[in-house]
C-alpha positions in Angstrom: 50.4 127.9 137.8 51.3 125.9 134.8 49.0 127.8 132.6 50.1 131.1 134.1 53.7 130.2 133.3 52.7 129.6 129.7 51.0 132.9 129.5 54.0 134.7 131.1 56.3 133.0 128.6 54.1 134.2 125.8 54.1 137.8 127.1 57.8 137.7 127.5 58.3 137.1 123.8 56.2 140.0 122.8 57.2 143.6 122.4 57.3 145.3 125.9 57.2 148.9 127.0 57.0 150.6 130.4 56.6 149.6 134.0 59.3 147.0 134.8 59.1 144.2 137.1 60.0 145.9 140.4 63.7 145.2 141.2 62.8 143.4 144.4 60.4 141.0 142.5 63.1 140.4 139.9 65.7 139.8 142.5 63.3 137.4 144.3 62.8 135.4 141.1 66.5 135.4 140.3 67.7 134.3 143.8 64.8 132.0 144.7 65.0 130.3 141.3 61.2 130.2 140.8 58.2 132.5 140.5 55.2 132.2 142.8 51.8 131.9 141.3 50.9 135.5 142.2 54.2 136.7 140.7 53.5 134.9 137.5 50.0 136.2 137.4 51.3 139.6 137.9 53.7 139.2 135.0 51.0 138.0 132.7 48.7 140.9 133.8 51.2 143.5 132.7 49.9 145.2 129.6 53.1 147.1 129.0 56.6 146.5 130.5 60.0 147.7 129.7 61.6 144.6 131.3 59.8 141.4 131.6 60.9 138.2 133.3 59.5 134.9 132.1 59.5 131.5 133.7 61.1 128.9 131.5 61.1 125.1 131.7 64.1 125.2 134.1 62.3 127.4 136.6 64.9 130.1 136.2 63.9 133.8 135.7 65.3 135.0 132.4 64.7 138.2 130.4 62.3 138.7 127.7 63.2 140.8 124.6 63.4 144.6 124.9 62.7 145.5 121.3 60.5 148.5 121.6 59.6 148.8 118.0 55.8 148.9 118.5 53.2 149.3 121.2 51.9 145.8 122.1 48.2 145.3 122.2 47.7 142.8 125.0 44.9 141.2 126.8 44.4 141.1 130.5 44.7 137.9 132.5 41.7 137.0 134.5 42.0 135.5 138.0 41.3 132.1 136.3 44.4 132.6 134.2 42.6 132.8 130.9 43.3 135.3 128.2 40.4 137.6 127.2 40.0 140.6 125.0 40.7 144.1 126.4 38.0 144.9 128.8 35.6 147.8 128.8 35.4 150.0 132.0 33.5 147.9 134.5 30.7 148.9 136.7 31.5 150.2 140.2 31.8 147.5 142.8 31.1 147.6 146.4 33.5 149.3 148.7 36.3 147.1 149.8 35.0 144.1 148.0 37.9 141.7 147.3 36.6 140.3 144.0 37.6 140.5 140.4 36.2 143.4 138.5 34.0 142.5 135.6 36.1 141.4 132.6 39.4 141.7 134.3 41.5 140.0 136.9 42.2 143.2 138.8 40.8 143.5 142.2 38.5 146.1 143.7 40.7 148.8 145.2 39.2 151.3 147.6 35.8 152.3 146.3 36.3 151.4 142.7 37.4 148.5 140.5 40.4 149.1 138.3 39.6 148.1 134.7 43.2 147.8 133.7 44.9 149.8 131.0 42.9 151.8 128.5 43.6 152.2 124.8 46.3 154.7 125.6 48.0 152.4 128.1 46.9 154.2 131.2 44.8 153.2 134.2 41.7 155.4 133.6 40.1 155.0 137.0 41.3 156.6 140.2 40.5 155.3 143.6 39.9 156.6 147.1 42.3 154.1 148.5 45.8 155.4 149.4 47.1 151.9 148.5 45.8 152.1 145.0 49.0 153.4 143.5 51.0 150.7 145.2 48.6 148.2 143.8 49.0 149.7 140.3 52.8 149.8 140.5 53.4 146.4 142.0 50.7 144.8 139.8 49.1 143.1 142.8 45.9 141.2 142.1 44.7 140.6 145.6 44.6 142.4 149.0 45.0 145.9 147.6 42.7 147.2 150.3 43.2 146.8 154.0 40.2 146.0 156.1 38.3 149.1 157.0 40.6 151.3 154.8 38.3 151.9 151.9 38.0 155.7 151.8 34.8 157.7 151.2 32.1 157.0 148.6 33.0 157.8 145.1 31.8 161.3 144.1 30.1 162.0 140.8 32.3 162.8 137.9 32.4 166.5 137.0 33.5 168.3 133.9 37.1 169.0 133.4 38.0 172.3 135.0 34.6 172.7 136.8 34.9 174.7 140.0 32.3 172.8 142.1 32.2 171.3 145.5 32.5 167.5 145.8 29.5 165.9 147.5 30.1 165.8 151.2 33.8 166.4 150.8 35.0 169.3 152.9 34.3 171.7 150.1 37.3 170.5 148.0 37.1 171.5 144.4 36.9 169.5 141.2 40.4 168.9 139.8 40.9 167.4 136.3 38.0 165.0 135.7 37.3 164.0 139.3 36.4 165.6 142.6 39.0 165.1 145.3 37.4 163.8 148.5 40.1 165.3 150.8 42.2 163.5 153.3 39.5 161.6 155.1 41.7 160.4 157.9 44.5 159.2 155.5 46.9 162.0 156.4 47.7 165.3 154.7 47.7 164.1 151.1 44.7 163.4 148.9 44.1 159.7 148.4 42.6 160.0 144.9 44.6 160.7 141.8 43.3 162.8 138.9 43.5 163.1 135.2 45.1 166.5 135.6 48.9 166.3 135.7 48.8 169.3 138.0 46.7 167.7 140.6 49.6 166.7 142.8 50.2 170.3 143.5 46.8 170.5 145.3 48.0 168.5 148.4 45.5 169.6 151.0 41.9 170.9 151.3 43.2 174.3 152.2 45.2 174.6 149.0 42.6 173.0 146.7 40.7 176.3 146.0 43.9 178.2 145.1 44.7 175.6 142.5 41.7 176.6 140.4 41.5 179.8 138.3 38.5 182.0 138.9 37.1 181.1 135.5 37.1 177.4 136.6 40.2 176.4 134.6 43.0 174.6 136.3 45.9 176.8 137.1 49.3 175.2 136.3 51.8 175.0 139.2 54.9 177.0 139.2 57.4 175.3 137.0 60.9 174.4 138.1 63.5 177.1 137.5 65.2 174.6 135.3 62.3 174.0 132.9 62.3 176.0 129.7 66.0 177.0 129.9 68.7 176.4 127.3 72.2 175.8 128.5 75.7 176.3 127.2 78.2 173.8 128.8 81.7 175.1 129.6 84.7 173.2 131.0 86.4 176.2 132.7 89.9 174.9 131.9 89.3 175.0 128.1 87.1 178.0 127.4 89.1 181.2 128.0 92.4 182.3 129.6 92.9 185.6 131.4 93.4 188.6 129.1 97.0 188.9 128.0 97.8 185.2 128.5 99.2 183.2 125.6 96.6 181.8 123.2 98.4 178.8 121.8 96.3 175.6 121.3 95.9 173.3 124.3 94.4 169.9 123.8 95.8 167.9 126.7 93.0 165.6 127.6 93.7 165.3 131.3 96.2 168.0 131.9 95.9 171.7 132.8 95.3 174.2 130.0 94.8 177.1 132.4 91.4 178.5 131.4 90.0 180.6 134.1 86.8 182.0 135.6 87.9 185.5 134.8 88.5 184.6 131.2 85.0 183.1 131.0 83.5 186.2 132.5 85.2 188.3 129.8 83.5 186.4 127.1 79.9 186.1 128.4 78.7 188.3 125.5 79.8 185.6 123.1 77.6 183.0 124.9 74.7 185.4 125.3 74.9 186.1 121.5 73.8 182.5 120.8 70.7 183.0 122.9 71.4 180.7 125.8 69.7 181.3 129.1 72.3 179.6 131.4 76.0 178.6 131.5 76.9 175.3 133.0 80.5 175.3 134.3 82.5 172.3 135.5 83.5 172.3 139.2 86.1 174.8 140.3 86.8 173.7 143.9 90.4 173.1 145.1 91.6 170.0 143.3 94.3 167.3 143.9 97.4 169.2 142.9 99.5 166.2 141.8 99.3 163.9 138.8 98.4 160.3 138.5 98.4 157.9 135.5 94.9 159.1 134.9 96.0 162.8 134.6 95.2 165.8 136.8 92.2 167.5 138.3 91.9 169.9 135.4 88.2 169.0 134.8 87.3 169.8 138.4 86.0 166.4 139.6 88.9 165.6 142.0 88.1 167.8 144.9 90.5 168.0 147.9 89.0 171.0 149.7 85.3 171.8 149.4 85.6 175.4 150.8 88.3 176.8 148.5 88.5 177.7 144.8 91.4 176.1 142.9 94.0 178.8 142.0 94.2 177.3 138.5 90.7 178.6 138.0 90.9 181.8 139.9 89.7 183.1 143.3 86.4 183.2 145.2 85.9 186.7 144.0 86.3 185.6 140.4 83.6 183.0 141.0 81.3 185.7 142.4 82.1 188.0 139.5 81.1 185.3 137.0 77.8 184.8 138.7 77.1 188.5 138.8 78.1 188.9 135.2 75.5 186.3 134.2 72.8 187.7 136.5 73.4 191.2 135.1 72.6 189.8 131.6 69.5 188.1 132.8 71.2 184.7 132.6 71.7 181.9 135.1 74.6 179.8 136.4 74.5 176.0 136.5 77.2 174.8 138.8 78.5 171.3 138.5 79.4 169.4 141.7 80.3 166.0 143.0 78.8 164.3 146.1 79.7 160.7 145.2 83.5 161.0 145.7 86.5 163.2 146.4 89.9 163.1 144.6 92.4 160.3 144.2 93.5 158.4 147.3 96.5 156.0 147.4 97.2 156.0 151.1 96.0 157.3 154.4 98.2 160.4 154.4 96.4 161.6 151.3 93.1 161.4 153.2 94.5 163.6 155.9 95.0 166.4 153.4 91.3 166.5 152.4 88.9 169.0 153.8 86.5 168.2 155.4 86.6 164.4 155.0 90.1 163.8 156.4 89.6 160.4 158.0 89.5 157.0 156.3 86.2 156.1 158.0 84.5 158.6 155.8 85.1 156.5 152.6 83.6 153.2 151.5 85.9 150.2 152.0 83.9 147.4 150.5 85.8 144.0 150.3 88.8 145.5 152.2 89.1 142.4 154.4 92.4 142.1 156.2 94.1 144.7 154.0 95.4 147.9 155.6 93.9 151.1 154.2 97.2 151.8 152.4 97.2 148.3 150.8 93.5 148.7 149.8 94.2 152.1 148.1 97.7 151.9 146.8 97.0 151.0 143.2 97.1 153.6 140.5 95.7 151.3 137.8 94.4 147.7 137.3 91.8 148.1 140.1 90.4 146.5 142.3 91.1 147.1 145.1 89.4 149.4 145.9 86.1 147.8 144.9 84.9 149.3 141.6 81.5 150.8 141.0 81.5 150.0 137.3 81.7 146.9 135.1 82.5 143.5 136.6 85.9 144.0 138.2 84.1 143.8 141.6 80.7 142.5 140.3 78.8 145.8 140.2 76.7 145.6 137.0 77.3 141.9 136.2 79.1 138.9 137.7 82.6 139.5 138.8 85.3 139.0 136.2 82.7 138.3 133.4 82.5 140.7 130.5 79.5 143.0 130.9 79.2 143.5 127.1 75.8 142.4 125.7 76.8 142.4 122.1 79.8 141.2 120.1 81.4 141.7 116.7 80.4 139.1 114.2 84.1 138.7 113.4 85.8 137.4 116.5 88.6 139.4 118.0 90.5 138.5 121.2 90.3 142.2 122.2 86.7 142.9 123.3 87.4 146.7 123.0 88.8 146.5 119.4 86.8 148.4 116.8 84.1 146.5 114.9 83.5 147.2 111.3 80.1 145.5 111.2 76.9 145.9 113.3 77.3 144.0 116.5 75.1 141.0 117.4 73.7 139.8 120.6 76.1 137.6 122.6 74.1 134.7 124.1 77.1 134.0 126.4 76.8 137.5 127.9 75.1 138.3 131.2 72.4 140.3 129.3 68.9 139.5 128.2 68.3 139.1 124.5 66.9 142.3 123.1 68.7 144.5 125.6 68.8 148.2 124.7 72.1 148.7 126.5 75.3 147.7 124.7 76.7 146.5 128.1 75.3 146.2 131.6 74.7 149.7 132.9 73.2 151.2 136.1 69.6 150.2 136.2 70.0 147.1 134.1 68.7 144.8 136.9 68.2 142.0 134.5 71.9 141.6 133.9 73.1 138.4 135.6 75.0 139.3 138.8 73.8 143.0 139.0 74.6 144.3 142.5 73.2 147.6 143.7 75.4 147.6 146.8 78.6 147.4 144.8 77.3 149.9 142.3 76.7 152.4 145.1 79.7 151.6 147.4 82.3 150.9 144.8 84.9 153.5 143.7 85.5 155.2 140.4 89.1 154.1 139.8 91.1 155.6 142.6 88.6 158.4 143.5 87.7 158.1 147.2 84.0 157.1 147.4 82.2 159.0 150.2 80.2 157.0 152.7 76.9 158.9 153.2 75.8 156.4 155.8 78.4 158.0 158.1 76.5 160.7 160.0 79.3 163.2 159.7 79.6 162.7 155.9 75.9 163.0 155.4 75.3 166.0 157.6 78.4 167.8 156.2 77.5 167.3 152.6 73.9 168.6 153.2 75.2 171.6 155.1 77.9 172.3 152.5 75.6 172.4 149.5 73.3 174.8 151.3 76.3 177.0 152.1 77.8 176.9 148.6 74.5 177.8 146.9 74.0 180.8 149.3 77.7 181.9 149.2 77.9 182.1 145.4 74.3 182.8 144.6 73.9 179.6 142.5 70.8 179.3 140.4 70.9 175.6 139.4 73.1 172.6 140.0 74.3 169.7 138.0 75.2 166.5 140.0 77.9 164.2 138.8 77.6 160.4 139.0 74.1 160.6 140.6 73.3 157.0 139.8 75.9 155.8 142.3 74.3 157.2 145.4 71.1 156.1 147.2 67.7 157.7 146.4 67.2 158.7 150.0 70.4 160.7 150.1 69.7 162.3 146.8 66.3 163.4 148.0 67.9 165.0 151.1 70.5 166.6 148.9 67.9 168.2 146.6 66.0 169.5 149.6 69.1 170.9 151.3 70.3 172.7 148.1 67.1 174.7 147.7 67.6 175.1 144.0 67.0 172.5 141.2 69.6 169.8 140.7 69.9 168.0 137.4 71.6 164.6 137.8 73.9 162.5 135.6 72.3 159.0 135.3 73.9 156.9 132.5 71.2 154.4 131.7 68.9 153.2 128.9 66.2 152.1 131.4 63.6 154.9 131.4 61.7 153.7 134.4 64.9 153.6 136.4 65.8 157.0 134.9 62.5 158.4 136.0 63.1 157.1 139.5 65.7 159.9 140.0 62.8 162.4 139.9 60.6 160.4 142.2 61.0 157.1 144.0 59.0 155.1 143.1 58.6 156.6 139.7 55.7 158.9 139.1 54.3 159.8 142.5 56.8 158.6 145.0 59.2 160.6 147.2 60.8 163.5 145.3 64.4 162.9 144.5 66.1 165.3 142.0 64.5 168.1 140.0 65.9 166.9 136.7 68.0 164.3 135.0 70.3 164.4 132.0 68.6 162.6 129.2 71.0 159.7 128.5 68.3 157.2 127.3 67.5 159.5 124.4 71.1 160.6 123.8 72.3 157.1 123.1 69.7 156.5 120.4 69.8 160.0 119.0 73.6 160.0 118.3 73.3 156.6 116.6 70.2 157.7 114.7 71.7 160.8 113.2 75.4 160.0 113.0 75.3 156.2 112.3 77.3 155.1 115.3 76.4 151.7 116.5 73.9 151.3 119.3 71.3 148.6 119.7 68.4 149.1 117.3 69.4 152.7 116.7 72.0 153.0 113.9 70.6 155.4 111.3 67.1 154.6 112.6 65.1 157.7 113.3 61.9 155.7 113.4 63.3 154.0 116.5 64.3 157.3 117.9 60.7 158.5 117.5 59.5 155.4 119.3 61.8 156.1 122.2 60.6 159.7 122.4 57.0 158.4 122.5 57.9 156.0 125.3 59.5 158.8 127.2 56.5 161.0 126.8 54.3 158.4 128.5 56.9 157.1 131.0 56.4 157.8 134.7 58.5 161.0 134.9 57.6 163.8 137.3 58.5 166.5 134.8 59.7 166.0 131.2 60.6 169.6 131.0 63.5 169.1 133.3 65.2 166.4 131.3 68.5 167.7 129.9 68.9 167.0 126.2 72.4 166.8 124.7 74.2 165.3 121.7 77.7 165.4 123.2 79.6 166.4 126.3 83.0 166.3 127.9 82.9 162.5 128.4 81.8 161.3 125.0 82.8 161.9 121.4 81.9 165.2 119.7 78.9 165.2 117.4 81.0 166.7 114.6 83.5 163.8 115.0 80.7 161.2 114.9 78.4 162.7 112.2 81.2 164.0 110.1 79.1 166.2 107.7 77.2 169.4 108.2 73.8 168.1 107.3 73.8 165.4 109.9 75.4 167.7 112.5 72.7 170.3 112.0 69.9 167.8 112.2 71.3 166.3 115.4 71.6 169.8 116.9 68.1 170.8 115.9 66.8 167.6 117.5 68.6 168.6 120.7 67.4 172.2 120.7 63.8 171.7 119.7 62.8 168.5 121.6 60.9 168.7 124.8 63.3 169.3 127.7 66.3 171.5 128.5 68.7 171.7 125.5 72.4 171.6 126.4 75.1 172.5 123.9 78.7 171.7 124.6 81.2 174.5 124.1 83.0 174.5 120.7 80.0 172.9 118.9 79.6 176.3 117.3 83.2 175.8 115.9 82.5 172.2 114.8 85.2 170.9 117.2 86.0 167.3 116.7 88.3 166.8 119.7 86.5 166.4 123.0 88.4 169.0 125.0 90.0 171.5 122.7 90.9 175.0 123.8 88.3 177.5 122.5 90.6 180.6 122.6 92.4 179.6 119.4 89.2 180.4 117.5 89.0 184.0 118.7 85.3 183.7 119.8 84.0 184.3 116.3 80.3 185.1 116.3 80.0 185.1 112.5 80.5 181.4 111.8 77.6 179.6 110.3 77.2 177.1 113.2 77.1 179.9 115.7 74.3 181.7 113.7 72.5 178.4 113.4 72.5 177.7 117.1 71.3 181.3 117.7 68.5 180.7 115.3 67.4 177.5 117.1 67.3 179.4 120.4 65.3 182.2 118.8 62.7 179.7 117.5 62.3 178.2 121.0 61.6 181.7 122.4 59.8 183.3 119.5 57.2 180.5 119.2 57.1 179.8 122.9 57.9 176.1 122.6 60.2 175.9 125.7 57.5 174.1 127.7 55.2 173.1 124.8 53.8 169.6 124.5 55.3 167.2 121.9 53.7 164.8 119.5 55.7 162.4 117.3 54.4 161.9 113.8 55.3 158.7 112.0 56.9 158.9 108.6 57.5 156.4 105.8 61.3 156.2 106.2 63.8 155.3 108.9 65.8 158.2 107.6 63.3 160.9 108.4 61.6 162.1 111.6 58.8 164.5 112.3 57.5 165.8 115.6 55.3 168.7 116.7 55.8 171.2 119.4 52.3 172.3 120.3 52.4 176.1 119.8 51.7 178.5 122.7 52.1 181.5 120.3 49.6 183.0 117.9 51.3 181.1 115.1 50.2 177.7 116.5 52.2 174.5 116.3 55.8 174.2 115.1 56.4 171.1 112.9 60.0 169.9 113.1 61.3 167.9 110.1 64.6 166.1 110.5 66.7 163.5 108.6 70.0 161.6 108.8 71.1 161.9 105.1 74.6 163.1 104.4 75.5 166.2 102.3 75.5 164.3 99.0 71.8 163.6 99.1 70.0 166.3 97.1 66.4 165.0 97.1 64.7 164.4 100.4 61.0 163.5 100.8 59.1 163.9 104.0 55.9 161.8 104.0 54.4 162.1 107.5 51.4 160.1 108.6 49.6 163.4 108.7 50.6 166.9 107.8 49.7 170.4 109.1 45.9 170.5 109.0 45.5 174.1 108.1 42.9 175.2 105.5 45.7 177.0 103.7 48.1 174.0 103.5 50.1 175.7 100.8 50.9 178.6 103.1 53.5 177.0 105.3 57.0 178.3 105.8 60.2 176.9 107.3 61.4 179.6 109.7 65.0 178.3 109.5 65.5 178.8 105.7 62.4 180.9 104.8 61.4 178.3 102.2 57.7 177.7 101.7 56.6 174.2 102.5 54.2 172.6 100.0 52.7 169.1 100.5 51.6 167.2 97.4 48.5 165.1 97.0 50.2 162.2 98.6 51.0 164.3 101.7 54.7 164.5 101.0 57.1 167.5 101.0 60.4 167.7 99.1 62.4 170.6 100.5 65.2 172.3 98.7 67.9 170.8 101.0 68.5 168.3 103.8 68.9 170.9 106.6 66.5 170.6 109.5 63.1 172.4 109.1 60.8 174.1 111.6 57.6 174.7 109.8 54.8 177.1 110.8 51.9 178.6 108.8 52.5 181.9 107.0 51.2 184.9 109.1 47.7 185.8 108.1 47.5 189.3 109.7 49.6 192.1 111.1 49.6 190.7 114.6 51.0 187.4 113.4 53.5 189.1 111.2 54.7 191.1 114.2 55.0 188.0 116.2 57.0 186.3 113.5 59.5 189.1 113.1 
């Protein structure tokens, strides 16, 4: 145990990546004040981790650094707690044998030993045991196999894509690089994983044959309706008023400006002209009609009646006309909704006005104690009560009444929210671990001292009544309501507000009830936690939501391009590339349903933060050309700097340069078929430049994206990627944004004419390719 602790301490000081200590294990270590021998061995055996606990001399569990600057090359810890070199793949061991595999401390699972991580950081060996994934995720070293539960003999490996029967296995076909032995008494699912990412779609012997193409290749599953789309995000209150209404400017942050559904419908051509596939609109249900110190329900997140459209926005028919207008253009609707809470509540009488949740028992009342409901809810500021879901007022993400900020300004200021003119530094007095990627304790930051999941999920947002989904009526009604709403208004896709503040089980039921993809808002930097909102546990657990807004990348991208402060990220495109690589190998169910954005209605505008056109365009190109669903906030095409300006004052001008630039980016996505293409990040020689490839699905091959964070005054930019387009006609490359030929010198560097983003393909070599390019 002593040596294991030393090893665990050593690992905790190195650079970690994915697969965190499971929250339960971390909580055990935190609350019990010590780590068991097996837990310490488990920590030491982690080859990659995003969050690592280490046992220090005091026996307390503290956090290791989270600097993700490089991929750590680690050894495996044998059962004897000695460090050895990375093992080779071991020989097959006897079925069910509970012994270390040769060269590793990982036990025999099912019919095969697990050799640990390979050079790419993945477990290369599957197993016939249904418990193998649990063993893999929880890093157990012993007892991965129950007595008698060892599965069938391991079949011979077949070639990738071969359409052959596995030996003695119900005629189930070869998928990926391994035959699937079928259920074999383990239930309806296959107990063996596969190198094919599509293997999970073959979930029974009856379906296995249909998953293979006739030519023996593996047929990809039907993608989510969300994947491959590009989205234009519209707050209905700020986009367009009805025809004939006054068009004076309105920039009242939390007050009505009277944009309408009908006004939006009248200007769909303007949105379609930029090439977007879908329009995401803020909620338009009947809102709280009054005003609080926080403002009004103009943004749509303060619902009081789930079955009516708010007259500020229009009528039910206006909503249906908008959807029809989109569908007639071949576009889709993304409707924003809230399941976490209703509108503001300050007394019981306000609850009685709500439909359908008109009784106090339908709302969480954590820490109410002896207070009456009116006493519990009467505050309009300075909460709690009610118990709060954010920060430390009630102890949600860190210890109650302790600052949740992880970093501080080097120059002390009594106001923790005062602007800081210098890069912030880690605050050792904070509840955070040194090396935290979060600037403050956020949802999913389980290592923050005092983090409390119950308060996070049952606390309120300010005075907004937090719905209690453990109440049978609330749960049943919400599931029935979303199914009704989708059918009533012919909704294509849904965006879910504050998804991180509800339980995974409820979210899973909500997604199933909706019947259309839901993309959830999860404000976190922890990618494993983020991935958990697609599947719980991440990777191959119970399906949760179809997609997730990509906050982990947003935080780093905004700082990388615009220079805002964020840990490790300010003007650091190298770190942004590393975060992209981490996400590409993280346990997400589907990277194509992550929603990429560079600003929205809750954060500063990209034009405000980046300030000059070169950086703005590079940030937009990153958003539009990265893997995932690009989302552009309304007014970006007018370079708005205020978060919620009224668009009607600009006259819906489709001739502006930013409008044409966004149109061009959408065209590149479609013309070169990169909507669902794979991505590879290419290292460069500068933190100010970034290069990645979208693997081409068109006749033109790959699209190479070159980005930088220089301002408009820089006239000479040099891209020196670790490798460059490997065509025999290297001189015949063209940037499809500017039309400029790209020429790499003998050192493998390219100096374009300007600092605008570049999307480089090879010059067409025949008429077919020229036609595809036009």
